[in-house]
N, C-alpha and C positions, 0 to 999 in steps of 0.2 A: 606804605607804597615807596618805602627807601628801598626796602629787604627785595622787592620786584625789579625796581631800576638797575640796583646792582646784578642781578642776574640772570638781568638782559645785556646787562654791559659785559658778566661773564660766557652767557652766547652767545655775543656781538664777535668775542675774541676770539672765543676757542672754532666759531666759526671757518672766521679770514684766518685763522693760523691753521688754520688745516688744509682749507684750499690751497695756501701758500707751499705750505711744506710739500703737498701733495702735487704739484708745478715743480717746484726745484727736483722733488724724486727721482721724477719721471726724466731727470742728463744727471740725474749724483746719485752717490749711494744713498737709500734712504736711512740706513743706519747712521751713515755721517751727519747726515740732515738732523737724523732727531737727537744726536747727541750733541754735537753745536750748539742746537735751540736749544736745551735743557743747561746747557753749561750756562749759555748766553741769561738765564733767565733767571742760574743761582744771583748771577753778580748783579744783574738789578734788583731784584729780589735782598738781596743782602745791601745794597744803596738807599732799601726804603725802609728797612730792617735798622740801619744807622739816623734815618729824622723821624720814624716814628718809634720809640723806644718801645717795649713791653717787658714783660716777666715771663719768657714761659720753662715749661717745667719738665721735668722727664720722662714726662709721660706726653706734653704736646709734641715734644722728638721725637718718644717712640712712634705717634698716631703719623707726625709728617716722612716718616722714612717707610714705614708700608705704604702710605700713600704715594711716594717717589715709586714703588715697584714698583702696586697699579699705573701710574700716570707711564712709567717705561714697557709695558707690555701695550698698553692701548696704546701707546704712539707709536712704537714699535712695528705695529700689526694694521694700523692707519697707512700710517705713511706707502706700508708695503704695498697694502692693499690701493690706495691711491694712484701706488705709480703703472699697476695692473690693470688695473678696470676703471671701469666707469665709476667718477667718481657720486653718481645718482644714487649708485649703486651701496658704494663701501660706507658711507660718510649716515648714510641714514637707519641703513641697519647696526654701526656702532654705538646708535641713541636706545635702544631695545635697552641692551644692557645700564646703558648708565640712565636711564630712567629706572628700571626696574628694581637693579639692586637697591640706590640709596630710598624710595619710597615703601622697601623692608625693610631693609633698616631704620627707618624716621619713622614708621609703626612702631616697631618694635621697643623704643626706646624712651615712646609716651606722644607722641606729637600724637595732636588732634585736630585736626583739619575739618573747617565750617564743611558744611551737604553741597555747598557751590564750590566748592574747591576742590571735592573729591571729582566731580562731575567733570570739572578743567583737566584734573591730575589724568581721571577714565580714558577723557578724550587726549590725552598726549601718545597712549601708548599704539590706536588706530592710525596715529598721525607717523608717525617713526616705521608705521608696518608699510604704510603707503606711499609715505616720499619718496620709498627707494622704490619704486611700483616705474620706471622707466620706462620707456615707448623702444617697441620693439628689440628690450633685452630679454632674448633666451636663452634658456639654459647652458649657454656655452662654458669654456674651462674656462674665460673670465670672469664671466661671473657666480659661478661656483668658488672660483676665488675670491672673489667679492666678499660672496656669504661669508663663506668660511672666517676670514680675514676680518672682516667688518663685526660679525661676532664674540672673537679676542679680545678686541678693540673695546668694545661695550662691557665685555666684563672687567676690561682692564682702567676703564675710567668710571664705572658706578662704582668701584670699590675706589680708585681715588678719591670721590668724592664722599663716598661714606666718613673715608679715614681723614679727609679735611678735612667736616664735619664736626669730630672728636676733640678737635685744637681748641683749647682753653679761649675764650674772650678777650684776658689779656698781655696774652701768649707774642703781642705783637706780630709780625712777618721771619723775625728768626727762620721760625721752623719750615718756613717755608723755603730757605733758602736750601733749606735741609734739604727738603725734599726733593728738588733741581738734580742736588748733586748727588744723592744717591740712586737717582731715573738715570742719571749722564750713566753711573758707573755702571747701576744691572744695564743697559742697553750694550757697554762695551763688553760686559761678560757674556753677555747672551749670544753675541754679533761672533765674540772670538769661539766659543762653542758650534757656533752653526756655519765658521768660518767664512762670515761676511765681512767684505771690506768696509770698516768703522774707522778706519784713523786720520783725521782730517787730513788735505794737503793741502798746499801752498801754492795753488796752481791759479789763484785768482776766480773761483767758484764761491769762495765760499761765502761774499760781500753780501749781495742778499739772502741766505740763514743768518750772520749777523746783524740785522737788516730786522727780519720781523723774529725772533725770539724775544723781545723785551713784548711781544703783542700775547708772548702765553704767557709771560706774568702777570701780566694785570687780568689774564682770564682766568688765573688761578686767586688771584689777594683779592679781585671783586666777590670771587666765589665766597671764600672764608669771610671777606665784612659781611656780606649778604646774610651767610648763615647767623652774624648773631644780630643783624635783626627783624628775623621772621621764622616760623616754619624750613626746620629739615627739609622735611616732603617738599613742600610750595615751592622752597629754592631750588633744590635739586629736580623738578621736573622744569622748569622752567631755563635752568642752564641747560640741562638734557639736549634742548631741541636746538640745540648747534649745528645739527644736520642743516634743519633748513637754511640756513647762513650762503653754508660753502656749496649747497645745490643751487642755491640763488646766484653765487659768484661763478658756479661751472655755468651755469644759463647766461649769465651774462657780458661772459669770458670770452669761454668756450666753444659757446653756443651751442651747451648740451641741449636739447627737447626738454623742457617741460610739458609729460603728457596728462590725460582726464585724471587719471586715478594719481600722480602726484600734487596735483593741484586742492585736490578732496584733503588731500595729507596736510600742505601749506596753511588751508585755510580754516584743518582743525587744531592746527597746533596754534595759530595765531585766536582760534578762539576759547583753547587754553589759557593761554596767557591774560587774553580779558575774566575769564570764570574764575585763575586764580587770584589774582586782581581783584576784584569785586570781594569775593569770598575769603582772602587773606586773614 
């Protein structure tokens, strides 16, 4: 039960940070938003590491560094997509890859969920497919761009989940600080190669970015703790339901309308949480 609770906290934090990051990216460079958020998350996680000491190995740092690259790819693609398209399209599509990759890795490494949990896992896939079925979302340029960026983001986040899940139980939080630093460095390199603005400017526009950075740190830290308490496959599926939070916030704050198919997807997401909790 603790693992499920921590995974839900991770999903809530992921979804909230994605919503805020997407909103901020509409008026700022998405690369700058992503970079600053990663650096703030690194500082927060390093502070946690000082309080909750661990004994990380070289392998733990290696997995964390690989996870940082996945995080960078995922967050850069997601923020770009959220800034240019409907949140109700980009965020849920990213959940497909974020769900599929960890499930494959979990099963390959020996996870054996119960039959009930498997039913919940199976429901997660139509959930993350139906949630982006936004009403009136014709196949225009915005929708196409959202599908592409959402897919890239999902693969990046899925890889991050898979790599973080390999970090040892006694490692503490220091490897996660490295994850965020590698992510920030990767974002800077990719943005430079693509000739996109990423250098933060002291113009008073970064205050909100600094404020939401810790939420991202909570998301990954909660996910790491959840993997230590329960099956990686189950924990990953619950955490990967974060798009439901983003869509709900977009509907509540930005008044993006939730269609019937999206509502069905959200109900399936809720069923997923219930079934994997009962069958954990």
